[in-house]
PAZAPA-4460 file (N, C-alpha, C; in steps of 0.05 Angstrom, whole numbers, plus 32768, in hexadecimal, padded with zeros to 4 digits):
% residues 208
    n_x    n_y    n_z   ca_x   ca_y   ca_z    c_x    c_y    c_z   seq   type   mol
   802F   834C   8163   803F   833B   8174   802F   8323   817E     1      M     A
   8015   8327   8182   8004   8311   818A   8003   82FB   8174     2      L     A
   8002   8304   815B   8002   82F1   8145   801C   82E1   8145     3      V     A
   8032   82EE   8148   804C   82E0   8148   804E   82CC   815E     4      S     A
   8044   82D3   8176   8044   82C1   818D   8033   82A8   8187     5      Q     A
   801C   82AC   817B   800A   8296   8174   8017   8283   8160     6      T     A
   8024   828F   814C   8032   827F   8138   8048   826F   8145     7      V     A
   8057   827B   8157   806D   826D   8165   8062   8256   8175     8      L     A
   804C   825B   8183   8040   8245   8193   8038   822E   8181     9      T     A
   802C   8234   816A   8023   821F   8158   803A   820F   814E    10      T     A
   8050   821D   8147   8068   820F   813D   8073   81FC   8152    11      V     A
   8074   8206   816C   807E   81F5   8181   806D   81DD   8186    12      R     A
   8052   81E0   8184   8040   81CA   8187   8044   81B5   8170    13      Q     A
   8048   81C0   8158   804D   81AE   8141   8067   819E   8145    14      T     A
   807C   81AC   814E   8096   819F   8153   8093   8189   8168    15      Q     A
   8083   818F   817D   807F   817B   8192   8071   8162   8187    16      A     A
   805D   8167   8176   804F   8150   816A   8061   813F   8159    17      A     A
   8073   814C   8149   8085   813D   8138   8099   812D   8149    18      I     A
   80A2   8139   815F   80B5   812A   8171   80A7   8112   817D    19      L     A
   808E   8115   8184   807F   80FE   818F   807D   80E7   817A    20      C     A
   8078   80EF   8162   8075   80DB   814D   8090   80CD   8148    21      L     A
   80A5   80DD   8146   80C0   80D1   8141   80C8   80BF   8158    22      L     A
   80C1   80C7   8170   80C7   80B6   8187   80B9   809B   8185    23      G     A
   80A0   809C   817B   8091   8083   8178   809E   8070   8163    24      A     A
   80A8   807C   814E   80B4   806C   8138   80CD   805D   8141    25      L     A
   80DB   8068   8154   80F4   805B   815D   80F0   804E   8178    26      V     A
   80D8   804A   8181   80D2   803E   819A   80DA   8020   819A    27      A     A
   80DB   8014   81B2   80E3   7FF8   81B3   80D0   7FE6   81A4    28      P     A
   80D8   7FCD   81A2   80C9   7FB9   8192   80AD   7FB6   819E    29      A     A
   809A   7FAF   818B   807E   7FAA   8192   8070   7FC4   819A    30      Q     A
   8079   7FDB   8191   806D   7FF4   8197   805E   7FFF   817E    31      Q     A
   8048   800C   8183   8039   801A   816E   8039   8037   8174    32      V     A
   803C   8048   815F   803F   8065   8164   8025   8071   816F    33      D     A
   8027   808A   8178   8011   8097   8186   7FF8   8099   8174    34      L     A
   7FFC   809B   815A   7FE5   809D   8148   7FDB   8081   8140    35      G     A
   7FE8   806C   8149   7FDF   8051   8142   7FE4   804A   8125    36      G     A
   7FF5   8059   8117   7FF9   8054   80FA   8011   8043   80F4    37      L     A
   8027   8046   8102   8040   8038   80FC   8045   8023   8112    38      D     A
   804F   800C   810A   8055   7FF7   811D   8072   7FEE   811A    39      T     A
   807F   7FEB   8131   809A   7FDF   8132   8098   7FC6   8142    40      S     A
   80AB   7FB4   813C   80AB   7F9B   814A   80C4   7F8B   8143    41      G     A
   80C4   7F71   8149   80DA   7F60   8142   80CF   7F46   8137    42      R     A
   80DD   7F3B   8124   80D6   7F22   8118   80EF   7F11   8115    43      T     A
   80EC   7EF7   8111   8104   7EE6   810F   810B   7EE1   80F2    44      T     A
   8124   7EE7   80EB   812E   7EE3   80D0   8148   7ED3   80D2    45      V     A
   8148   7EBC   80C6   815F   7EAA   80C7   8168   7EA5   80E3    46      D     A
   8155   7EA2   80F5   815C   7E9C   8111   8163   7EB4   8122    47      G     A
   8162   7ECC   8116   816A   7EE4   8125   8151   7EF7   8128    48      H     A
   814F   7F03   8140   813A   7F16   8145   8141   7F30   8137    49      S     A
   8130   7F39   8125   8135   7F50   8114   811F   7F65   8116    50      T     A
   8126   7F7F   811A   8112   7F93   811D   8105   7F9A   8102    51      P     A
   80EC   7FA3   8103   80DE   7FAC   80EB   80CE   7FC5   80F2    52      Y     A
   80C7   7FD4   80DC   80B6   7FEB   80DF   80A3   7FEC   80C7    53      L     A
   8089   7FED   80CD   8075   7FEF   80B8   8067   800A   80BA    54      I     A
   8069   801A   80A5   805C   8035   80A5   8041   8033   8097    55      R     A
   802D   8041   80A2   8013   8041   8096   8008   805D   8095    56      R     A
   7FF4   8062   8083   7FE7   807C   8082   7FC9   8077   8085    57      L     A
   7FBB   808B   8090   7F9E   8089   8093   7F91   808D   8078    58      P     A
   7F78   8085   8076   7F69   8087   805D   7F67   80A4   8054    59      V     A
   7F65   80B7   8066   7F61   80D3   805E   7F7B   80DF   8052    60      N     A
   7F91   80D0   8052   7FA9   80D9   8044   7FA6   80D6   8026    61      A     A
   7F8F   80CA   801D   7F8A   80C5   8001   7F6F   80D3   7FF9    62      F     A
   7F6F   80ED   7FF7   7F56   80FC   7FF2   7F4A   80F6   7FD7    63      P     A
   7F5A   80EA   7FC5   7F50   80E3   7FAA   7F3C   80CC   7FAB    64      Q     A
   7F3D   80BC   7FC0   7F2A   80A6   7FC3   7F0D   80B0   7FC5    65      L     A
   7EFA   80A4   7FB6   7EDE   80AD   7FB9   7ED5   80AA   7FD6    66      P     A
   7EC4   80BD   7FDF   7EBB   80BD   7FFB   7EAF   80A2   8004    67      P     A
   7EA0   8095   7FF2   7E93   807C   7FFA   7EA8   8066   7FFF    68      A     A
   7EBD   8066   7FEF   7ED2   8052   7FF4   7EE2   8059   800D    69      I     A
   7EE7   8073   8011   7EF4   807B   802A   7EE4   8071   8042    70      Q     A
   7ECA   8074   8041   7EB9   806C   8057   7EBB   804E   805B    71      A     A
   7EBB   803F   8045   7EBD   8022   8047   7ED7   8019   8054    72      Q     A
   7EED   8026   804B   7F07   801F   8056   7F09   8026   8074    73      L     A
   7EFE   803D   807B   7EFF   8045   8097   7EEE   8032   80A8    74      N     A
   7ED8   8029   809D   7EC6   8017   80AC   7ED5   7FFC   80B1    75      E     A
   7EE6   7FF4   809E   7EF5   7FDC   80A1   7F0D   7FE0   80B5    76      R     A
   7F14   7FF9   80BA   7F2B   7FFF   80CB   7F45   7FFF   80BC    77      G     A
   7F44   8004   80A1   7F5C   8002   8091   7F70   8019   8096    78      C     A
   7F89   8012   8096   7F9F   8024   8092   7FAE   801B   8079    79      L     A
   7FBC   802D   806C   7FC9   8027   8053   7FE6   8024   8057    80      I     A
   7FF1   800B   8056   800E   8007   805B   801E   8012   8044    81      P     A
   8035   801D   804B   8048   8029   8038   8061   8019   8036    82      Q     A
   806C   8016   801E   8085   8008   801B   809B   8018   8028    83      T     A
   80B1   800A   802E   80C7   8018   803B   80D4   802D   8029    84      Y     A
   80CF   802C   800F   80DB   8040   7FFD   80C8   8056   7FF6    85      E     A
   80B1   8058   8002   809C   806B   7FFB   80A6   8088   8000    86      A     A
   80A2   8099   7FED   80A7   80B6   7FF0   808E   80C7   7FEF    87      H     A
   8078   80BA   7FE8   805E   80C8   7FE8   8049   80B2   7FED    88      R     A
   8030   80BA   7FF4   801C   80A6   7FFA   8019   8092   7FE2    89      P     A
   8017   8079   7FE9   8016   8064   7FD4   8004   804D   7FDD    90      E     A
   8001   803A   7FCB   7FF1   8022   7FCF   7FD3   8027   7FCE    91      N     A
   7FCB   803D   7FC0   7FB0   8042   7FB8   7FB1   8047   7F9A    92      V     A
   7FA1   8037   7F8B   7FA3   8038   7F6E   7F88   803F   7F62    93      V     A
   7F87   8051   7F4F   7F6F   8057   7F3F   7F76   8050   7F22    94      N     A
   7F66   803D   7F16   7F6B   8034   7EFB   7F52   8027   7EF0    95      A     A
   7F52   8021   7ED6   7F3C   8014   7EC9   7F40   7FF6   7ECB    96      S     A
   7F38   7FEB   7EE2   7F3E   7FCF   7EE9   7F28   7FBB   7EE0    97      L     A
   7F0F   7FC4   7EDF   7EF9   7FB3   7ED7   7EF7   7FB0   7EB9    98      E     A
   7EF8   7FC7   7EAC   7EF7   7FC8   7E8E   7F01   7FE3   7E85    99      H     A
   7F05   7FE6   7E6B   7F10   7FFF   7E60   7EFD   8016   7E67   100      R     A
   7F09   802B   7E73   7EF9   8043   7E7A   7EED   8043   7E95   101      G     A
   7EEE   802C   7EA4   7EE3   802C   7EBF   7EF6   803B   7ED2   102      S     A
   7EEB   8044   7EE8   7EFC   8052   7EFC   7EFA   8042   7F16   103      S     A
   7F0F   8032   7F1A   7F0F   801E   7F31   7F26   8024   7F43   104      D     A
   7F25   8018   7F5B   7F39   801D   7F6F   7F44   8003   7F7B   105      W     A
   7F5E   8003   7F80   7F6B   7FED   7F8E   7F7A   7FF9   7FA6   106      A     A
   7F78   7FEC   7FBC   7F83   7FF6   7FD5   7F8F   7FE0   7FE5   107      V     A
   7FA7   7FE5   7FF0   7FB2   7FD3   8005   7FA7   7FDC   8020   108      L     A
   7F99   7FCB   802D   7F8C   7FD1   8047   7F97   7FC0   805D   109      C     A
   7FA2   7FCD   8071   7FAD   7FBF   8088   7F9A   7FC2   80A0   110      S     A
   7F93   7FAB   80AB   7F82   7FA9   80C3   7F8C   7F94   80D6   111      V     A
   7F94   7F9C   80EE   7F9C   7F8A   8103   7FB2   7F77   80FA   112      K     A
   7FC5   7F82   80EB   7FDD   7F72   80E4   7FDA   7F62   80CA   113      G     A
   7FC3   7F64   80BD   7FBF   7F56   80A4   7FBA   7F6B   808E   114      T     A
   7FC7   7F67   8077   7FC4   7F7A   8061   7FB7   7F6C   804A   115      V     A
   7FA3   7F79   803E   7F93   7F6E   8028   7F93   7F80   8010   116      S     A
   7F93   7F75   7FF9   7F90   7F84   7FE0   7F72   7F84   7FD8   117      L     A
   7F66   7F9C   7FDA   7F49   7F9F   7FD5   7F45   7FAE   7FBB   118      L     A
   7F30   7FA6   7FAC   7F29   7FB4   7F93   7F0C   7FBC   7F95   119      V     A
   7F07   7FD5   7F8F   7EEC   7FE0   7F8D   7EE7   7FE8   7F70   120      F     A
   7ED2   7FDC   7F64   7ECC   7FE3   7F48   7EBB   7FFC   7F46   121      F     A
   7EC0   800C   7F32   7EB0   8023   7F2A   7EAB   8036   7F40   122      S     A
   7EBF   8039   7F52   7EBC   804D   7F68   7EA7   8046   7F7C   123      G     A
   7E9C   802E   7F7B   7E87   8026   7F8D   7E93   801D   7FA8   124      S     A
   7E83   8021   7FBD   7E8C   8017   7FD7   7E7F   7FFD   7FDE   125      A     A
   7E75   7FEF   7FC9   7E6A   7FD5   7FCF   7E81   7FC2   7FD8   126      S     A
   7E7A   7FAB   7FE1   7E8E   7F99   7FEC   7EA5   7F95   7FD8   127      E     A
   7EBD   7F9B   7FE0   7ED4   7F99   7FCE   7EDC   7F7D   7FC9   128      P     A
   7EEB   7F78   7FB4   7EF7   7F5E   7FAE   7F12   7F5D   7FBD   129      T     A
   7F17   7F48   7FCB   7F31   7F44   7FD8   7F42   7F32   7FC6   130      V     A
   7F57   7F3E   7FBB   7F68   7F2F   7FA8   7F7F   7F1F   7FB6   131      L     A
   7F88   7F29   7FCD   7F9E   7F1C   7FDB   7F9E   7F26   7FF8   132      A     A
   7FA8   7F16   800A   7FAA   7F1D   8026   7FC2   7F0F   8032   133      S     A
   7FCF   7F1D   8045   7FE7   7F11   8052   7FED   7F20   806C   134      A     A
   7FF9   7F13   807F   8003   7F21   8097   8017   7F36   808F   135      P     A
   8016   7F4D   809B   8029   7F62   8094   8046   7F59   8098   136      E     A
   804A   7F49   80AD   8065   7F40   80B3   8070   7F2C   809F   137      T     A
   805F   7F22   808D   8069   7F10   8078   8072   7F21   8060   138      S     A
   806E   7F3B   8061   8076   7F4C   804A   808B   7F60   8053   139      R     A
   809F   7F56   8062   80B5   7F66   806C   80CE   7F60   805D   140      L     A
   80E0   7F74   805A   80F8   7F70   804A   810E   7F83   8054   141      Q     A
   8127   7F79   8054   813E   7F8A   805B   8142   7F9E   8045   142      A     A
   814D   7FB5   804D   8152   7FCA   8038   8167   7FDD   8043   143      H     A
   8176   7FE9   8030   818B   7FFC   8038   81A0   7FF0   8049   144      G     A
   81AE   8001   8057   81C4   7FF8   8068   81BB   7FF1   8084   145      A     A
   81A2   7FF9   808B   8198   7FF4   80A6   818F   7FD8   80AA   146      G     A
   8189   7FD1   80C3   8180   7FB6   80CA   8162   7FB4   80CD   147      S     A
   8153   7FCA   80CA   8136   7FC9   80CF   8128   7FC1   80B5   148      V     A
   8117   7FAD   80B7   8108   7FA4   80A0   80F1   7FB7   809B   149      L     A
   80E8   7FB8   8081   80D2   7FCA   807A   80BE   7FBB   8069   150      G     A
   80A7   7FC7   8065   8091   7FBB   8056   8098   7FBB   8038   151      F     A
   8093   7FA5   802A   809C   7FA3   800E   8086   7F9F   7FF9   152      N     A
   806D   7FA2   8001   8057   7F9C   7FEE   804D   7FB7   7FE2   153      W     A
   804E   7FB9   7FC8   8045   7FD1   7FBB   8032   7FCB   7FA3   154      G     A
   801F   7FDC   7F9F   800D   7FD9   7F87   800D   7FF3   7F77   155      I     A
   800B   7FF0   7F5D   800A   8006   7F4A   7FF7   7FFF   7F33   156      D     A
   7FED   8013   7F25   7FDD   800C   7F0D   7FF0   8001   7EF7   157      P     A
   7FE6   7FEE   7EE8   7FF5   7FE3   7ED2   7FE5   7FE8   7EB8   158      A     A
   7FF0   7FFA   7EA7   7FE2   8000   7E8F   7FE3   7FE9   7E7B   159      T     A
   7FD1   7FE9   7E67   7FD3   7FD4   7E52   7FEF   7FD2   7E46   160      P     A
   7FFB   7FEA   7E41   8016   7FEA   7E36   802A   7FDC   7E48   161      E     A
   8029   7FE2   7E62   803C   7FD6   7E75   8038   7FB8   7E77   162      E     A
   801F   7FAF   7E77   801A   7F92   7E78   8024   7F85   7E5E   163      I     A
   801E   7F91   7E47   8028   7F85   7E2E   8046   7F83   7E2D   164      H     A
   8053   7F98   7E36   8071   7F98   7E37   807B   7F82   7E49   165      E     A
   806E   7F7D   7E5F   8077   7F69   7E72   8074   7F4D   7E66   166      A     A
   8063   7F4A   7E52   805E   7F30   7E46   806D   7F2B   7E2C   167      Q     A
   807D   7F3F   7E24   808A   7F3D   7E09   809F   7F26   7E08   168      L     A
   80AA   7F1E   7E1F   80BE   7F09   7E1E   80B2   7EED   7E1C   169      N     A
   8098   7EEB   7E1C   808B   7ED1   7E19   808D   7EC8   7DFC   170      M     A
   808D   7EAE   7DF8   8090   7EA3   7DDC   8079   7EAD   7DCB   171      H     A
   8061   7EAD   7DD5   804A   7EB8   7DC7   803C   7ECC   7DD9   172      R     A
   8045   7EE5   7DDA   8038   7EF9   7DEB   801B   7EFC   7DE5   173      P     A
   800A   7EFF   7DFA   7FEE   7F04   7DF6   7FE9   7F1F   7DE9   174      P     A
   7FD1   7F23   7DDF   7FCB   7F3E   7DD5   7FCB   7F52   7DEB   175      Q     A
   7FD0   7F6B   7DE4   7FCF   7F81   7DF7   7FB3   7F83   7E03   176      R     A
   7FB1   7F84   7E1E   7F97   7F86   7E2B   7F8B   7FA1   7E25   177      P     A
   7F70   7FA3   7E2A   7F63   7FBC   7E23   7F5D   7FCE   7E3C   178      D     A
   7F66   7FC5   7E53   7F62   7FD5   7E6B   7F79   7FCF   7E7F   179      H     A
   7F79   7FDE   7E95   7F8F   7FDC   7EA8   7F8E   7FC3   7EBA   180      D     A
   7FA4   7FBE   7EC6   7FA6   7FA9   7EDB   7FB3   7FB5   7EF3   181      G     A
   7FBB   7FA4   7F05   7FC9   7FAC   7F1E   7FE5   7FA0   7F1D   182      I     A
   7FFA   7FB1   7F20   8015   7FA8   7F24   8019   7FA3   7F42   183      A     A
   801C   7F8A   7F49   801E   7F81   7F65   803B   7F7A   7F69   184      D     A
   804A   7F8A   7F79   8067   7F87   7F7A   8072   7F83   7F95   185      S     A
   8089   7F75   7F96   809B   7F75   7FAC   80B1   7F89   7FA6   186      V     A
   80B6   7F9C   7FB8   80CA   7FB0   7FB3   80E5   7FA3   7FAC   187      V     A
   80F1   7FAC   7F97   810A   7FA1   7F8D   8108   7F84   7F87   188      E     A
   80F0   7F7B   7F81   80EC   7F5E   7F7B   80D8   7F5B   7F64   189      G     A
   80C9   7F45   7F65   80B7   7F3D   7F50   809E   7F4E   7F4F   190      R     A
   8093   7F52   7F37   8079   7F5E   7F33   8067   7F4A   7F25   191      T     A
   804F   7F47   7F2F   803B   7F37   7F21   8025   7F4A   7F18   192      I     A
   8016   7F42   7F04   8001   7F53   7EF8   7FE6   7F46   7EFC   193      Y     A
   7FD5   7F53   7F0C   7FBA   7F49   7F11   7FA7   7F57   7EFD   194      R     A
   7F97   7F47   7EF1   7F86   7F51   7EDB   7F6A   7F46   7EDD   195      F     A
   7F56   7F57   7ED9   7F3A   7F4E   7EDB   7F2F   7F4D   7EBE   196      C     A
   7F23   7F36   7EB8   7F16   7F32   7E9E   7EFB   7F26   7EA2   197      S     A
   7EE6   7F34   7E9A   7ECA   7F2A   7E9D   7EC4   7F22   7EBA   198      H     A
   7ECE   7F32   7ECC   7EC8   7F2E   7EE8   7ED9   7F1A   7EF7   199      G     A
   7EEC   7F0E   7EE9   7EFE   7EFB   7EF5   7F1B   7F05   7EF6   200      T     A
   7F27   7F04   7F0E   7F43   7F0D   7F11   7F56   7EF6   7F0D   201      W     A
   7F6C   7EFC   7EFE   7F81   7EE8   7EFA   7F9C   7EF6   7EFD   202      T     A
   7FB1   7EE6   7F01   7FCD   7EF0   7F00   7FD7   7EEA   7EE4   203      I     A
   7FDF   7EFE   7ED5   7FE7   7EFB   7EBA   8003   7EEE   7EB8   204      L     A
   8006   7EDC   7EA4   8020   7ED0   7E9F   8032   7EE6   7E92   205      D     A
   804B   7EE7   7E9B   805F   7EF8   7E8E   8077   7EE9   7E84   206      T     A
   8076   7ECE   7E87   808C   7EBD   7E7C   8080   7EA2   7E76   207      E     A
   808E   7E94   7E64   8084   7E79   7E5C   808B   7E64   7E72   208      D     A
***
């Protein structure tokens, strides 16, 4: 009976924690949840004050990240923003970005309202390359039937086959690349392909 009572107490504590979190998510404008992970606020769209919600995850939600990179991200104060359509942790990418066979990482890192696309080569925690940076509130988008804006910036690995397919509509498509790139996307919108060749990052052409 003691075990049952302990389990019941644990369940009730868990339920209370969930209720606190949910309460934070629907709190008034300019509020941050109790864990400091999600932010709600209001921004002006076409002259109207519009609510938004940005969901984020802590670095430890991505145990596949090498410990040295986790430490670097935590030192920077990174949280990982999630798109409004996310159903599982996202915006952390492992791919061969430097050259064929390398094991590299790309991460969207949110710090104090600014989100940056960071790349770590070869699993090293040395100073990452910053490919892009923008205010989180510049990456908001309406979605669904609701009026609340959500975060719309997503990254995924882009295989050589996917990059080649994206370039097939060009008059003279380039040769198939020999390693991965980054698919940098706006949800339900445009995707650009970031590619590293001989240490230099470019955005690949996909149309003439």
